[in-house]
C-alpha positions as CSV (number, residue, x, y, z in Angstrom):
1,X,15.8,48.8,50.5
2,X,13.2,51.1,50.7
3,X,13.6,54.6,48.3
4,X,11.5,57.8,48.8
5,X,11.5,59.5,45.5
6,X,10.6,63.5,45.0
7,X,11.3,66.3,42.9
8,X,10.6,69.9,42.3
9,X,10.8,71.1,45.6
10,X,11.5,74.6,44.5
11,X,12.7,75.6,47.7
12,X,9.7,74.2,49.9
13,X,10.1,71.3,51.9
14,X,6.8,70.0,52.8
15,X,6.8,68.5,56.3
16,X,4.9,65.7,55.5
17,X,7.8,64.2,53.7
18,X,9.1,63.3,56.7
19,X,6.4,61.6,58.0
20,X,6.0,59.6,54.2
21,X,9.8,59.0,54.1
22,X,10.2,57.6,57.4
23,X,10.2,54.3,56.8
24,X,12.8,55.1,53.9
25,X,16.4,54.3,53.7
26,X,17.0,56.4,51.1
27,X,15.9,59.5,49.4
28,X,16.4,60.3,45.9
29,X,15.6,63.8,44.5
30,X,15.3,64.8,40.6
31,X,16.3,68.4,40.3
32,X,14.9,71.7,41.3
33,X,15.7,71.9,45.0
34,X,15.8,75.3,45.0
35,X,18.3,76.0,48.2
36,X,21.2,74.4,49.9
37,X,19.2,74.4,53.2
38,X,16.9,72.3,51.6
39,X,19.5,69.6,50.9
40,X,21.0,70.3,54.4
41,X,17.6,69.3,55.8
42,X,16.9,66.2,53.8
43,X,20.5,64.8,54.3
44,X,19.9,65.4,58.2
45,X,17.2,63.0,58.0
46,X,18.2,60.6,55.4
47,X,20.8,59.7,52.7
48,X,20.5,61.6,49.7
49,X,21.0,60.9,46.3
50,X,20.1,63.8,43.7
51,X,20.9,65.8,40.5
52,X,20.9,69.7,40.0
53,X,17.8,71.2,37.8
54,X,17.5,74.3,35.7
55,X,16.4,76.5,38.6
56,X,19.4,75.2,40.6
57,X,22.2,77.7,41.8
58,X,26.1,77.4,41.4
59,X,26.4,76.0,44.8
60,X,23.7,73.1,44.4
61,X,25.3,72.2,41.3
62,X,28.8,72.1,43.1
63,X,26.7,69.5,45.4
64,X,24.8,67.6,42.7
65,X,25.1,66.4,39.6
66,X,23.8,66.9,36.3
67,X,23.2,63.0,35.8
68,X,23.9,60.6,38.0
69,X,24.3,56.6,37.4
70,X,24.5,54.0,40.1
71,X,23.6,50.8,41.0
72,X,21.3,50.1,44.4
73,X,20.4,46.6,45.2
74,X,21.4,45.2,41.7
75,X,19.5,47.7,39.9
76,X,21.0,50.2,37.2
77,X,19.6,53.6,38.0
78,X,20.3,56.6,35.9
79,X,18.9,60.1,36.8
80,X,19.0,63.5,35.7
81,X,16.3,66.4,35.6
82,X,15.2,67.1,32.1
83,X,15.3,63.7,30.2
84,X,11.5,63.5,29.0
85,X,9.9,60.2,28.7
86,X,9.7,57.3,26.8
87,X,9.0,58.0,23.0
88,X,9.8,62.0,23.9
89,X,13.1,61.9,25.1
90,X,14.9,65.2,25.4
91,X,17.7,65.5,22.8
92,X,20.5,65.8,25.0
93,X,19.2,62.8,26.9
94,X,18.0,60.7,24.0
95,X,21.7,59.3,22.7
96,X,23.0,58.5,26.4
97,X,19.8,56.1,26.8
98,X,20.4,54.7,23.4
99,X,24.3,54.2,24.1
100,X,24.0,52.9,27.6
101,X,20.7,52.0,28.8
102,X,20.0,51.2,32.5
103,X,19.0,47.9,31.2
104,X,16.0,46.1,33.6
105,X,16.7,49.3,35.8
106,X,15.3,52.4,36.1
107,X,15.2,55.7,34.3
108,X,14.1,58.7,36.5
109,X,13.4,62.5,35.6
110,X,11.9,65.6,36.7
111,X,11.2,68.8,35.6
112,X,8.0,68.4,33.8
113,X,5.8,68.5,37.2
114,X,3.6,65.5,35.7
115,X,3.6,62.4,37.7
116,X,4.4,59.2,35.4
117,X,5.2,55.6,35.6
118,X,6.2,54.2,32.7
119,X,8.0,51.1,30.9
120,X,10.4,51.8,28.0
121,X,10.0,48.3,26.1
122,X,12.2,49.3,23.1
123,X,15.1,50.3,25.5
124,X,14.1,48.0,28.4
125,X,13.5,50.0,31.5
126,X,11.2,51.5,33.7
127,X,10.7,55.6,33.5
128,X,9.8,57.7,36.9
129,X,8.9,61.0,37.0
130,X,7.8,61.4,40.7
131,X,5.8,64.9,39.9
132,X,6.4,67.9,41.8
133,X,6.2,68.1,45.4
134,X,7.1,71.9,46.3
135,X,4.4,74.8,45.8
136,X,6.0,76.7,42.5
137,X,4.6,75.5,39.2
138,X,1.4,74.6,37.7
139,X,0.6,71.0,39.2
140,X,-2.3,71.1,41.1
141,X,-1.4,68.4,43.7
142,X,2.2,67.6,45.4
143,X,3.3,63.9,44.7
144,X,5.7,61.9,46.0
145,X,6.7,58.2,45.1
146,X,7.8,55.6,47.3
147,X,9.2,52.1,46.5
148,X,11.2,48.6,47.0
149,X,14.1,47.5,45.5
150,X,15.1,43.8,46.2
151,X,17.5,41.9,44.0
152,X,17.4,44.2,41.3
153,X,13.6,44.5,40.9
154,X,10.9,47.3,42.0
155,X,8.1,46.4,44.3
156,X,5.5,47.8,46.6
157,X,5.7,51.1,44.2
158,X,3.3,53.9,45.9
159,X,2.4,57.3,44.8
160,X,1.7,59.7,47.3
161,X,-0.2,62.8,47.0
162,X,0.6,65.5,49.9
163,X,-2.0,67.9,49.4
164,X,-2.9,70.9,47.2
165,X,0.2,73.0,45.4
166,X,0.4,75.8,47.9
167,X,-1.3,74.2,50.8
């Protein structure tokens, strides 16, 4: 299973997303979609999983959950928009991770616009924040992540730079 991971589109869907996510089986979005039209575009392209972010309105919140836990090809996944990262988890999320970590799995967040891929060796999972791929925010380069999941393992993880913010 090939996954295209993105976050923080803020109502702008770069056309390059369709090129880079063409080989993907699913798209995962870690929040701050911005518009329902953007969600509809992604859903028309590939199966979509996602969570709402802090800029997303009531219509988006009705479509997407705050937290999403699921299993994909044997990999346990927990996704939320504002979650922090290993050593600096958000106070709302910290107890959720301690009580029920995605063991040997994946914790996905957005919000910071800072791309991070790092293990949490204490709780036993990989944390990924794909950065931001929209034009709003302070990031300089728009980023996506693509990876494979096979028998509960992540492989072929790629960071994709799709251009300068605003371009």
